[in-house]
PDB file of N, CA, C and O in Angstrom:
ATOM      1  N   UNK A   1       2.753   5.421  10.274  1.00  0.00           N
ATOM      2  CA  UNK A   1       1.717   4.816  10.909  1.00  0.00           C
ATOM      3  C   UNK A   1       2.230   3.518  11.839  1.00  0.00           C
ATOM      4  O   UNK A   1       1.814   3.420  12.994  1.00  0.00           O
ATOM      5  N   UNK A   2       3.008   2.683  11.367  1.00  0.00           N
ATOM      6  CA  UNK A   2       3.423   1.419  11.954  1.00  0.00           C
ATOM      7  C   UNK A   2       4.645   1.585  12.520  1.00  0.00           C
ATOM      8  O   UNK A   2       5.042   0.715  13.294  1.00  0.00           O
ATOM      9  N   UNK A   3       5.484   2.766  12.225  1.00  0.00           N
ATOM     10  CA  UNK A   3       6.745   2.955  12.788  1.00  0.00           C
ATOM     11  C   UNK A   3       7.794   1.865  12.350  1.00  0.00           C
ATOM     12  O   UNK A   3       8.874   1.710  12.920  1.00  0.00           O
ATOM     13  N   UNK A   4       7.409   1.220  11.406  1.00  0.00           N
ATOM     14  CA  UNK A   4       8.277   0.034  10.760  1.00  0.00           C
ATOM     15  C   UNK A   4       8.742   0.471   9.482  1.00  0.00           C
ATOM     16  O   UNK A   4       7.987   0.946   8.634  1.00  0.00           O
ATOM     17  N   UNK A   5      10.248   0.284   9.295  1.00  0.00           N
ATOM     18  CA  UNK A   5      10.829   0.773   8.095  1.00  0.00           C
ATOM     19  C   UNK A   5      10.839  -0.260   6.975  1.00  0.00           C
ATOM     20  O   UNK A   5      10.822   0.104   5.799  1.00  0.00           O
ATOM     21  N   UNK A   6      10.865  -1.516   7.319  1.00  0.00           N
ATOM     22  CA  UNK A   6      10.926  -2.443   6.393  1.00  0.00           C
ATOM     23  C   UNK A   6      10.265  -3.750   7.014  1.00  0.00           C
ATOM     24  O   UNK A   6      10.385  -4.081   8.194  1.00  0.00           O
ATOM     25  N   UNK A   7       9.564  -4.431   6.061  1.00  0.00           N
ATOM     26  CA  UNK A   7       8.826  -5.634   6.531  1.00  0.00           C
ATOM     27  C   UNK A   7       8.890  -6.695   5.370  1.00  0.00           C
ATOM     28  O   UNK A   7       8.641  -6.346   4.216  1.00  0.00           O
ATOM     29  N   UNK A   8       9.179  -7.820   5.639  1.00  0.00           N
ATOM     30  CA  UNK A   8       9.178  -8.852   4.751  1.00  0.00           C
ATOM     31  C   UNK A   8       8.009  -9.787   4.870  1.00  0.00           C
ATOM     32  O   UNK A   8       7.910 -10.382   5.943  1.00  0.00           O
ATOM     33  N   UNK A   9       7.212  -9.988   4.051  1.00  0.00           N
ATOM     34  CA  UNK A   9       5.918 -10.808   4.064  1.00  0.00           C
ATOM     35  C   UNK A   9       5.927 -11.993   3.247  1.00  0.00           C
ATOM     36  O   UNK A   9       6.379 -11.863   2.110  1.00  0.00           O
ATOM     37  N   UNK A  10       5.495 -13.174   3.627  1.00  0.00           N
ATOM     38  CA  UNK A  10       5.467 -14.275   2.840  1.00  0.00           C
ATOM     39  C   UNK A  10       3.802 -14.467   2.593  1.00  0.00           C
ATOM     40  O   UNK A  10       2.954 -14.650   3.466  1.00  0.00           O
ATOM     41  N   UNK A  11       3.632 -14.383   1.358  1.00  0.00           N
ATOM     42  CA  UNK A  11       2.258 -14.513   0.892  1.00  0.00           C
ATOM     43  C   UNK A  11       1.944 -15.987   0.305  1.00  0.00           C
ATOM     44  O   UNK A  11       2.627 -16.571  -0.537  1.00  0.00           O
ATOM     45  N   UNK A  12       0.813 -16.447   0.902  1.00  0.00           N
ATOM     46  CA  UNK A  12       0.606 -17.742   0.563  1.00  0.00           C
ATOM     47  C   UNK A  12       0.048 -17.919  -0.897  1.00  0.00           C
ATOM     48  O   UNK A  12      -0.139 -19.096  -1.206  1.00  0.00           O
ATOM     49  N   UNK A  13      -0.206 -17.130  -1.704  1.00  0.00           N
ATOM     50  CA  UNK A  13      -0.806 -17.315  -2.918  1.00  0.00           C
ATOM     51  C   UNK A  13       0.180 -16.847  -3.944  1.00  0.00           C
ATOM     52  O   UNK A  13       1.068 -16.043  -3.662  1.00  0.00           O
ATOM     53  N   UNK A  14       0.014 -17.366  -5.154  1.00  0.00           N
ATOM     54  CA  UNK A  14       0.842 -16.983  -6.372  1.00  0.00           C
ATOM     55  C   UNK A  14       0.824 -15.338  -6.715  1.00  0.00           C
ATOM     56  O   UNK A  14       1.807 -14.676  -7.049  1.00  0.00           O
ATOM     57  N   UNK A  15      -0.396 -14.906  -6.564  1.00  0.00           N
ATOM     58  CA  UNK A  15      -0.647 -13.489  -6.909  1.00  0.00           C
ATOM     59  C   UNK A  15      -1.537 -12.894  -5.873  1.00  0.00           C
ATOM     60  O   UNK A  15      -2.392 -13.541  -5.268  1.00  0.00           O
ATOM     61  N   UNK A  16      -1.307 -11.711  -5.712  1.00  0.00           N
ATOM     62  CA  UNK A  16      -2.189 -10.964  -4.612  1.00  0.00           C
ATOM     63  C   UNK A  16      -2.339  -9.469  -5.095  1.00  0.00           C
ATOM     64  O   UNK A  16      -1.403  -8.787  -5.511  1.00  0.00           O
ATOM     65  N   UNK A  17      -3.552  -9.089  -4.989  1.00  0.00           N
ATOM     66  CA  UNK A  17      -3.873  -7.744  -5.332  1.00  0.00           C
ATOM     67  C   UNK A  17      -3.407  -6.633  -4.371  1.00  0.00           C
ATOM     68  O   UNK A  17      -3.440  -6.846  -3.159  1.00  0.00           O
ATOM     69  N   UNK A  18      -3.005  -5.539  -4.828  1.00  0.00           N
ATOM     70  CA  UNK A  18      -2.545  -4.518  -3.848  1.00  0.00           C
ATOM     71  C   UNK A  18      -3.624  -4.377  -2.683  1.00  0.00           C
ATOM     72  O   UNK A  18      -3.246  -4.467  -1.515  1.00  0.00           O
ATOM     73  N   UNK A  19      -4.923  -4.163  -2.981  1.00  0.00           N
ATOM     74  CA  UNK A  19      -5.873  -3.952  -2.091  1.00  0.00           C
ATOM     75  C   UNK A  19      -6.024  -5.138  -0.976  1.00  0.00           C
ATOM     76  O   UNK A  19      -6.402  -4.956   0.181  1.00  0.00           O
ATOM     77  N   UNK A  20      -5.643  -6.422  -1.571  1.00  0.00           N
ATOM     78  CA  UNK A  20      -5.780  -7.533  -0.628  1.00  0.00           C
ATOM     79  C   UNK A  20      -4.494  -7.505   0.439  1.00  0.00           C
ATOM     80  O   UNK A  20      -4.567  -7.977   1.574  1.00  0.00           O
ATOM     81  N   UNK A  21      -3.428  -6.937  -0.063  1.00  0.00           N
ATOM     82  CA  UNK A  21      -2.213  -6.665   0.834  1.00  0.00           C
ATOM     83  C   UNK A  21      -2.630  -5.702   1.908  1.00  0.00           C
ATOM     84  O   UNK A  21      -2.412  -5.938   3.096  1.00  0.00           O
ATOM     85  N   UNK A  22      -3.246  -4.585   1.472  1.00  0.00           N
ATOM     86  CA  UNK A  22      -3.616  -3.513   2.391  1.00  0.00           C
ATOM     87  C   UNK A  22      -4.620  -4.071   3.543  1.00  0.00           C
ATOM     88  O   UNK A  22      -4.620  -3.678   4.709  1.00  0.00           O
ATOM     89  N   UNK A  23      -5.423  -5.006   3.023  1.00  0.00           N
ATOM     90  CA  UNK A  23      -6.350  -5.715   4.141  1.00  0.00           C
ATOM     91  C   UNK A  23      -5.472  -6.407   5.010  1.00  0.00           C
ATOM     92  O   UNK A  23      -5.614  -6.222   6.218  1.00  0.00           O
ATOM     93  N   UNK A  24      -4.532  -7.222   4.576  1.00  0.00           N
ATOM     94  CA  UNK A  24      -3.611  -8.151   5.362  1.00  0.00           C
ATOM     95  C   UNK A  24      -2.857  -7.222   6.428  1.00  0.00           C
ATOM     96  O   UNK A  24      -2.725  -7.479   7.625  1.00  0.00           O
ATOM     97  N   UNK A  25      -2.425  -6.174   5.799  1.00  0.00           N
ATOM     98  CA  UNK A  25      -1.623  -5.270   6.761  1.00  0.00           C
ATOM     99  C   UNK A  25      -2.478  -4.461   7.798  1.00  0.00           C
ATOM    100  O   UNK A  25      -2.020  -4.076   8.874  1.00  0.00           O
ATOM    101  N   UNK A  26      -3.848  -4.226   7.346  1.00  0.00           N
ATOM    102  CA  UNK A  26      -4.503  -3.779   8.399  1.00  0.00           C
ATOM    103  C   UNK A  26      -5.020  -4.739   9.443  1.00  0.00           C
ATOM    104  O   UNK A  26      -5.367  -4.323  10.548  1.00  0.00           O
ATOM    105  N   UNK A  27      -5.077  -6.005   9.119  1.00  0.00           N
ATOM    106  CA  UNK A  27      -5.407  -7.055  10.028  1.00  0.00           C
ATOM    107  C   UNK A  27      -4.127  -7.182  11.003  1.00  0.00           C
ATOM    108  O   UNK A  27      -4.257  -7.442  12.200  1.00  0.00           O
ATOM    109  N   UNK A  28      -2.939  -6.984  10.411  1.00  0.00           N
ATOM    110  CA  UNK A  28      -1.756  -7.047  11.344  1.00  0.00           C
ATOM    111  C   UNK A  28      -1.537  -5.906  12.203  1.00  0.00           C
ATOM    112  O   UNK A  28      -1.059  -5.994  13.334  1.00  0.00           O
ATOM    113  N   UNK A  29      -1.905  -4.806  11.627  1.00  0.00           N
ATOM    114  CA  UNK A  29      -1.444  -3.428  12.456  1.00  0.00           C
ATOM    115  C   UNK A  29      -2.715  -2.676  12.825  1.00  0.00           C
ATOM    116  O   UNK A  29      -2.576  -1.609  13.423  1.00  0.00           O
ATOM    117  N   UNK A  30      -3.948  -3.114  12.535  1.00  0.00           N
ATOM    118  CA  UNK A  30      -5.197  -2.475  13.149  1.00  0.00           C
ATOM    119  C   UNK A  30      -5.736  -1.693  11.963  1.00  0.00           C
ATOM    120  O   UNK A  30      -5.050  -1.277  11.029  1.00  0.00           O
ATOM    121  N   UNK A  31      -7.050  -1.542  12.113  1.00  0.00           N
ATOM    122  CA  UNK A  31      -7.875  -0.868  11.059  1.00  0.00           C
ATOM    123  C   UNK A  31      -7.370   0.725  10.863  1.00  0.00           C
ATOM    124  O   UNK A  31      -7.828   1.376   9.924  1.00  0.00           O
ATOM    125  N   UNK A  32      -6.545   1.231  11.661  1.00  0.00           N
ATOM    126  CA  UNK A  32      -6.095   2.617  11.572  1.00  0.00           C
ATOM    127  C   UNK A  32      -5.194   2.667  10.156  1.00  0.00           C
ATOM    128  O   UNK A  32      -5.104   3.579   9.334  1.00  0.00           O
ATOM    129  N   UNK A  33      -4.644   1.514  10.176  1.00  0.00           N
ATOM    130  CA  UNK A  33      -3.620   1.580   8.838  1.00  0.00           C
ATOM    131  C   UNK A  33      -4.502   1.579   7.605  1.00  0.00           C
ATOM    132  O   UNK A  33      -4.106   2.183   6.608  1.00  0.00           O
ATOM    133  N   UNK A  34      -5.622   0.972   7.594  1.00  0.00           N
ATOM    134  CA  UNK A  34      -6.392   0.970   6.399  1.00  0.00           C
ATOM    135  C   UNK A  34      -7.012   2.313   6.218  1.00  0.00           C
ATOM    136  O   UNK A  34      -6.942   2.831   5.103  1.00  0.00           O
ATOM    137  N   UNK A  35      -7.650   2.970   7.258  1.00  0.00           N
ATOM    138  CA  UNK A  35      -7.977   4.296   7.318  1.00  0.00           C
ATOM    139  C   UNK A  35      -7.049   5.331   6.950  1.00  0.00           C
ATOM    140  O   UNK A  35      -7.442   6.392   6.466  1.00  0.00           O
ATOM    141  N   UNK A  36      -5.770   5.058   7.169  1.00  0.00           N
ATOM    142  CA  UNK A  36      -4.769   6.121   6.927  1.00  0.00           C
ATOM    143  C   UNK A  36      -4.504   5.984   5.381  1.00  0.00           C
ATOM    144  O   UNK A  36      -4.314   6.987   4.693  1.00  0.00           O
ATOM    145  N   UNK A  37      -4.497   4.796   4.892  1.00  0.00           N
ATOM    146  CA  UNK A  37      -4.119   4.554   3.443  1.00  0.00           C
ATOM    147  C   UNK A  37      -5.230   4.681   2.379  1.00  0.00           C
ATOM    148  O   UNK A  37      -4.998   5.136   1.259  1.00  0.00           O
ATOM    149  N   UNK A  38      -6.517   4.235   2.801  1.00  0.00           N
ATOM    150  CA  UNK A  38      -7.568   4.287   1.806  1.00  0.00           C
ATOM    151  C   UNK A  38      -8.728   5.369   2.245  1.00  0.00           C
ATOM    152  O   UNK A  38      -8.986   5.709   3.400  1.00  0.00           O
ATOM    153  N   UNK A  39      -9.294   5.774   1.171  1.00  0.00           N
ATOM    154  CA  UNK A  39     -10.599   6.658   1.450  1.00  0.00           C
ATOM    155  C   UNK A  39     -11.520   5.932   2.202  1.00  0.00           C
ATOM    156  O   UNK A  39     -11.347   4.751   2.503  1.00  0.00           O
ATOM    157  N   UNK A  40     -12.529   6.620   2.528  1.00  0.00           N
ATOM    158  CA  UNK A  40     -13.602   6.053   3.404  1.00  0.00           C
ATOM    159  C   UNK A  40     -14.438   4.929   2.758  1.00  0.00           C
ATOM    160  O   UNK A  40     -14.864   3.955   3.379  1.00  0.00           O
ATOM    161  N   UNK A  41     -14.631   5.170   1.418  1.00  0.00           N
ATOM    162  CA  UNK A  41     -15.365   4.036   0.800  1.00  0.00           C
ATOM    163  C   UNK A  41     -14.351   3.042   0.375  1.00  0.00           C
ATOM    164  O   UNK A  41     -14.738   2.187  -0.421  1.00  0.00           O
ATOM    165  N   UNK A  42     -13.152   3.010   0.760  1.00  0.00           N
ATOM    166  CA  UNK A  42     -12.104   2.055   0.468  1.00  0.00           C
ATOM    167  C   UNK A  42     -11.725   1.655  -0.937  1.00  0.00           C
ATOM    168  O   UNK A  42     -11.030   0.682  -1.225  1.00  0.00           O
ATOM    169  N   UNK A  43     -12.323   2.615  -1.874  1.00  0.00           N
ATOM    170  CA  UNK A  43     -12.083   2.401  -3.251  1.00  0.00           C
ATOM    171  C   UNK A  43     -10.897   3.058  -3.840  1.00  0.00           C
ATOM    172  O   UNK A  43     -10.559   2.862  -5.007  1.00  0.00           O
ATOM    173  N   UNK A  44     -10.300   3.798  -3.070  1.00  0.00           N
ATOM    174  CA  UNK A  44      -9.108   4.744  -3.674  1.00  0.00           C
ATOM    175  C   UNK A  44      -8.077   4.936  -2.617  1.00  0.00           C
ATOM    176  O   UNK A  44      -8.350   4.948  -1.416  1.00  0.00           O
ATOM    177  N   UNK A  45      -6.989   5.071  -3.066  1.00  0.00           N
ATOM    178  CA  UNK A  45      -5.701   5.557  -2.192  1.00  0.00           C
ATOM    179  C   UNK A  45      -5.965   6.991  -1.848  1.00  0.00           C
ATOM    180  O   UNK A  45      -6.413   7.789  -2.671  1.00  0.00           O
ATOM    181  N   UNK A  46      -5.657   7.311  -0.533  1.00  0.00           N
ATOM    182  CA  UNK A  46      -5.694   8.755  -0.218  1.00  0.00           C
ATOM    183  C   UNK A  46      -4.704   9.592  -0.941  1.00  0.00           C
ATOM    184  O   UNK A  46      -3.621   9.072  -1.207  1.00  0.00           O
ATOM    185  N   UNK A  47      -4.918  10.748  -1.273  1.00  0.00           N
ATOM    186  CA  UNK A  47      -4.295  11.500  -2.013  1.00  0.00           C
ATOM    187  C   UNK A  47      -2.711  11.849  -1.439  1.00  0.00           C
ATOM    188  O   UNK A  47      -1.795  12.227  -2.170  1.00  0.00           O
ATOM    189  N   UNK A  48      -2.619  11.655  -0.117  1.00  0.00           N
ATOM    190  CA  UNK A  48      -1.340  11.970   0.622  1.00  0.00           C
ATOM    191  C   UNK A  48      -0.565  10.694   0.763  1.00  0.00           C
ATOM    192  O   UNK A  48       0.429  10.669   1.488  1.00  0.00           O
ATOM    193  N   UNK A  49      -0.969   9.636   0.109  1.00  0.00           N
ATOM    194  CA  UNK A  49      -0.133   8.397   0.143  1.00  0.00           C
ATOM    195  C   UNK A  49       0.328   8.038  -1.258  1.00  0.00           C
ATOM    196  O   UNK A  49      -0.424   8.053  -2.232  1.00  0.00           O
ATOM    197  N   UNK A  50       1.530   7.736  -1.293  1.00  0.00           N
ATOM    198  CA  UNK A  50       2.216   7.300  -2.531  1.00  0.00           C
ATOM    199  C   UNK A  50       2.681   5.817  -2.360  1.00  0.00           C
ATOM    200  O   UNK A  50       3.375   5.503  -1.394  1.00  0.00           O
ATOM    201  N   UNK A  51       2.309   4.940  -3.270  1.00  0.00           N
ATOM    202  CA  UNK A  51       2.434   3.597  -3.121  1.00  0.00           C
ATOM    203  C   UNK A  51       3.199   3.183  -4.452  1.00  0.00           C
ATOM    204  O   UNK A  51       2.712   3.310  -5.575  1.00  0.00           O
ATOM    205  N   UNK A  52       4.382   2.704  -4.196  1.00  0.00           N
ATOM    206  CA  UNK A  52       5.203   2.318  -5.272  1.00  0.00           C
ATOM    207  C   UNK A  52       5.395   0.733  -5.293  1.00  0.00           C
ATOM    208  O   UNK A  52       5.513   0.101  -4.243  1.00  0.00           O
ATOM    209  N   UNK A  53       5.421   0.120  -6.569  1.00  0.00           N
ATOM    210  CA  UNK A  53       5.657  -1.230  -6.687  1.00  0.00           C
ATOM    211  C   UNK A  53       6.984  -1.263  -7.589  1.00  0.00           C
ATOM    212  O   UNK A  53       7.077  -0.747  -8.703  1.00  0.00           O
ATOM    213  N   UNK A  54       7.950  -1.930  -6.940  1.00  0.00           N
ATOM    214  CA  UNK A  54       9.337  -1.899  -7.745  1.00  0.00           C
ATOM    215  C   UNK A  54       9.662  -0.583  -8.278  1.00  0.00           C
ATOM    216  O   UNK A  54      10.134  -0.410  -9.402  1.00  0.00           O
ATOM    217  N   UNK A  55       9.372   0.426  -7.365  1.00  0.00           N
ATOM    218  CA  UNK A  55       9.656   1.780  -7.719  1.00  0.00           C
ATOM    219  C   UNK A  55       8.812   2.555  -8.759  1.00  0.00           C
ATOM    220  O   UNK A  55       9.212   3.601  -9.269  1.00  0.00           O
ATOM    221  N   UNK A  56       7.739   2.040  -9.016  1.00  0.00           N
ATOM    222  CA  UNK A  56       6.754   2.498 -10.204  1.00  0.00           C
ATOM    223  C   UNK A  56       5.499   2.905  -9.420  1.00  0.00           C
ATOM    224  O   UNK A  56       4.981   2.025  -8.733  1.00  0.00           O
ATOM    225  N   UNK A  57       5.030   3.938  -9.431  1.00  0.00           N
ATOM    226  CA  UNK A  57       3.819   4.530  -8.813  1.00  0.00           C
ATOM    227  C   UNK A  57       2.561   3.622  -9.314  1.00  0.00           C
ATOM    228  O   UNK A  57       2.381   3.295 -10.487  1.00  0.00           O
ATOM    229  N   UNK A  58       1.688   3.261  -8.170  1.00  0.00           N
ATOM    230  CA  UNK A  58       0.596   2.354  -8.726  1.00  0.00           C
ATOM    231  C   UNK A  58      -0.283   3.273  -9.561  1.00  0.00           C
ATOM    232  O   UNK A  58      -1.067   2.673 -10.296  1.00  0.00           O
ATOM    233  N   UNK A  59      -0.318   4.552  -9.602  1.00  0.00           N
ATOM    234  CA  UNK A  59      -0.995   5.380 -10.459  1.00  0.00           C
ATOM    235  C   UNK A  59      -0.845   5.163 -11.907  1.00  0.00           C
ATOM    236  O   UNK A  59      -1.676   5.476 -12.759  1.00  0.00           O
ATOM    237  N   UNK A  60       0.370   4.560 -12.120  1.00  0.00           N
ATOM    238  CA  UNK A  60       0.818   4.252 -13.521  1.00  0.00           C
ATOM    239  C   UNK A  60       0.585   2.569 -13.762  1.00  0.00           C
ATOM    240  O   UNK A  60       0.811   2.009 -14.834  1.00  0.00           O
ATOM    241  N   UNK A  61       0.215   2.068 -12.850  1.00  0.00           N
ATOM    242  CA  UNK A  61      -0.249   0.642 -12.861  1.00  0.00           C
ATOM    243  C   UNK A  61      -1.669   0.433 -12.973  1.00  0.00           C
ATOM    244  O   UNK A  61      -2.364   0.949 -13.849  1.00  0.00           O
ATOM    245  N   UNK A  62      -2.128  -0.412 -11.977  1.00  0.00           N
ATOM    246  CA  UNK A  62      -3.713  -0.616 -11.945  1.00  0.00           C
ATOM    247  C   UNK A  62      -4.148  -0.233 -10.614  1.00  0.00           C
ATOM    248  O   UNK A  62      -5.129  -0.811 -10.146  1.00  0.00           O
ATOM    249  N   UNK A  63      -3.519   0.714  -9.901  1.00  0.00           N
ATOM    250  CA  UNK A  63      -3.932   1.129  -8.641  1.00  0.00           C
ATOM    251  C   UNK A  63      -4.177   0.056  -7.581  1.00  0.00           C
ATOM    252  O   UNK A  63      -3.259  -0.699  -7.261  1.00  0.00           O
ATOM    253  N   UNK A  64      -5.354  -0.031  -7.044  1.00  0.00           N
ATOM    254  CA  UNK A  64      -5.581  -1.097  -5.959  1.00  0.00           C
ATOM    255  C   UNK A  64      -5.665  -2.508  -6.677  1.00  0.00           C
ATOM    256  O   UNK A  64      -5.334  -3.545  -6.101  1.00  0.00           O
ATOM    257  N   UNK A  65      -6.057  -2.473  -7.769  1.00  0.00           N
ATOM    258  CA  UNK A  65      -6.232  -3.789  -8.507  1.00  0.00           C
ATOM    259  C   UNK A  65      -4.860  -4.234  -9.178  1.00  0.00           C
ATOM    260  O   UNK A  65      -4.857  -5.155  -9.994  1.00  0.00           O
ATOM    261  N   UNK A  66      -3.695  -3.566  -8.822  1.00  0.00           N
ATOM    262  CA  UNK A  66      -2.357  -4.045  -9.488  1.00  0.00           C
ATOM    263  C   UNK A  66      -2.194  -5.430  -8.757  1.00  0.00           C
ATOM    264  O   UNK A  66      -2.558  -5.639  -7.600  1.00  0.00           O
ATOM    265  N   UNK A  67      -1.593  -6.350  -9.597  1.00  0.00           N
ATOM    266  CA  UNK A  67      -1.226  -7.645  -9.123  1.00  0.00           C
ATOM    267  C   UNK A  67       0.125  -7.642  -8.537  1.00  0.00           C
ATOM    268  O   UNK A  67       1.083  -7.203  -9.173  1.00  0.00           O
ATOM    269  N   UNK A  68       0.227  -8.089  -7.421  1.00  0.00           N
ATOM    270  CA  UNK A  68       1.729  -8.203  -6.858  1.00  0.00           C
ATOM    271  C   UNK A  68       2.276  -9.590  -7.073  1.00  0.00           C
ATOM    272  O   UNK A  68       1.561 -10.585  -6.952  1.00  0.00           O
ATOM    273  N   UNK A  69       3.463  -9.643  -7.370  1.00  0.00           N
ATOM    274  CA  UNK A  69       3.995 -10.939  -7.609  1.00  0.00           C
ATOM    275  C   UNK A  69       5.094 -11.240  -6.592  1.00  0.00           C
ATOM    276  O   UNK A  69       5.455 -10.385  -5.784  1.00  0.00           O
ATOM    277  N   UNK A  70       5.625 -12.473  -6.640  1.00  0.00           N
ATOM    278  CA  UNK A  70       6.812 -12.909  -5.782  1.00  0.00           C
ATOM    279  C   UNK A  70       7.930 -12.104  -5.937  1.00  0.00           C
ATOM    280  O   UNK A  70       8.388 -11.944  -7.068  1.00  0.00           O
ATOM    281  N   UNK A  71       8.459 -11.550  -4.934  1.00  0.00           N
ATOM    282  CA  UNK A  71       9.663 -10.625  -4.819  1.00  0.00           C
ATOM    283  C   UNK A  71       9.341  -9.200  -5.211  1.00  0.00           C
ATOM    284  O   UNK A  71      10.265  -8.397  -5.346  1.00  0.00           O
ATOM    285  N   UNK A  72       8.165  -8.864  -5.388  1.00  0.00           N
ATOM    286  CA  UNK A  72       7.830  -7.375  -5.652  1.00  0.00           C
ATOM    287  C   UNK A  72       8.249  -6.558  -4.250  1.00  0.00           C
ATOM    288  O   UNK A  72       8.131  -7.047  -3.126  1.00  0.00           O
ATOM    289  N   UNK A  73       8.714  -5.338  -4.511  1.00  0.00           N
ATOM    290  CA  UNK A  73       8.961  -4.528  -3.333  1.00  0.00           C
ATOM    291  C   UNK A  73       7.897  -3.400  -3.396  1.00  0.00           C
ATOM    292  O   UNK A  73       7.795  -2.640  -4.358  1.00  0.00           O
ATOM    293  N   UNK A  74       7.092  -3.353  -2.259  1.00  0.00           N
ATOM    294  CA  UNK A  74       6.050  -2.273  -2.309  1.00  0.00           C
ATOM    295  C   UNK A  74       6.381  -1.382  -1.071  1.00  0.00           C
ATOM    296  O   UNK A  74       6.650  -1.711   0.085  1.00  0.00           O
ATOM    297  N   UNK A  75       6.275  -0.078  -1.696  1.00  0.00           N
ATOM    298  CA  UNK A  75       6.635   1.047  -0.729  1.00  0.00           C
ATOM    299  C   UNK A  75       5.573   1.890  -0.524  1.00  0.00           C
ATOM    300  O   UNK A  75       4.863   2.333  -1.426  1.00  0.00           O
ATOM    301  N   UNK A  76       5.434   2.151   0.803  1.00  0.00           N
ATOM    302  CA  UNK A  76       4.262   3.166   1.123  1.00  0.00           C
ATOM    303  C   UNK A  76       4.926   4.403   1.579  1.00  0.00           C
ATOM    304  O   UNK A  76       5.775   4.353   2.470  1.00  0.00           O
ATOM    305  N   UNK A  77       4.567   5.565   0.986  1.00  0.00           N
ATOM    306  CA  UNK A  77       5.214   6.877   1.417  1.00  0.00           C
ATOM    307  C   UNK A  77       4.144   8.000   1.528  1.00  0.00           C
ATOM    308  O   UNK A  77       3.317   8.262   0.654  1.00  0.00           O
ATOM    309  N   UNK A  78       4.272   8.604   2.684  1.00  0.00           N
ATOM    310  CA  UNK A  78       3.238   9.848   2.851  1.00  0.00           C
ATOM    311  C   UNK A  78       3.944  10.933   2.046  1.00  0.00           C
ATOM    312  O   UNK A  78       5.162  11.112   2.083  1.00  0.00           O
ATOM    313  N   UNK A  79       3.060  11.664   1.293  1.00  0.00           N
ATOM    314  CA  UNK A  79       3.614  12.670   0.485  1.00  0.00           C
ATOM    315  C   UNK A  79       3.795  13.973   1.396  1.00  0.00           C
ATOM    316  O   UNK A  79       2.937  14.303   2.214  1.00  0.00           O
ATOM    317  N   UNK A  80       4.762  14.556   1.228  1.00  0.00           N
ATOM    318  CA  UNK A  80       5.261  15.642   2.058  1.00  0.00           C
ATOM    319  C   UNK A  80       5.170  17.007   1.127  1.00  0.00           C
ATOM    320  O   UNK A  80       5.862  17.020   0.109  1.00  0.00           O
ATOM    321  N   UNK A  81       4.461  17.996   1.389  1.00  0.00           N
ATOM    322  CA  UNK A  81       4.238  19.173   0.721  1.00  0.00           C
ATOM    323  C   UNK A  81       5.026  20.412   1.661  1.00  0.00           C
ATOM    324  O   UNK A  81       4.900  20.519   2.881  1.00  0.00           O
ATOM    325  N   UNK A  82       5.795  21.240   0.855  1.00  0.00           N
ATOM    326  CA  UNK A  82       6.234  22.256   1.704  1.00  0.00           C
ATOM    327  C   UNK A  82       6.178  23.592   0.756  1.00  0.00           C
ATOM    328  O   UNK A  82       5.639  23.662  -0.348  1.00  0.00           O
ATOM    329  N   UNK A  83       6.800  24.533   1.387  1.00  0.00           N
ATOM    330  CA  UNK A  83       7.003  25.709   0.576  1.00  0.00           C
ATOM    331  C   UNK A  83       7.482  26.906   1.650  1.00  0.00           C
ATOM    332  O   UNK A  83       7.722  26.748   2.847  1.00  0.00           O
ATOM    333  N   UNK A  84       7.547  28.038   0.944  1.00  0.00           N
ATOM    334  CA  UNK A  84       7.915  29.189   1.884  1.00  0.00           C
ATOM    335  C   UNK A  84       6.725  29.770   2.580  1.00  0.00           C
ATOM    336  O   UNK A  84       6.867  30.704   3.368  1.00  0.00           O
TER     337      UNK A  84
END
């Protein structure tokens, strides 16, 4: 979506929720980013997007309410399905 492989962000807060980060990224890259990542009601991550925090799926954490900390590594991946 952004054609960026890696981005380092400085967050002005001690803690930030994942959903707040997505809003910041959509402010930087446009509302299309948020539409691509979140469902229309903006309460869930779209099923074709995998978000990892320090290599752990947010599905195993607290989804959009996961608290991000200093030096966390957040990875956004589109899921790819295939077959014969």
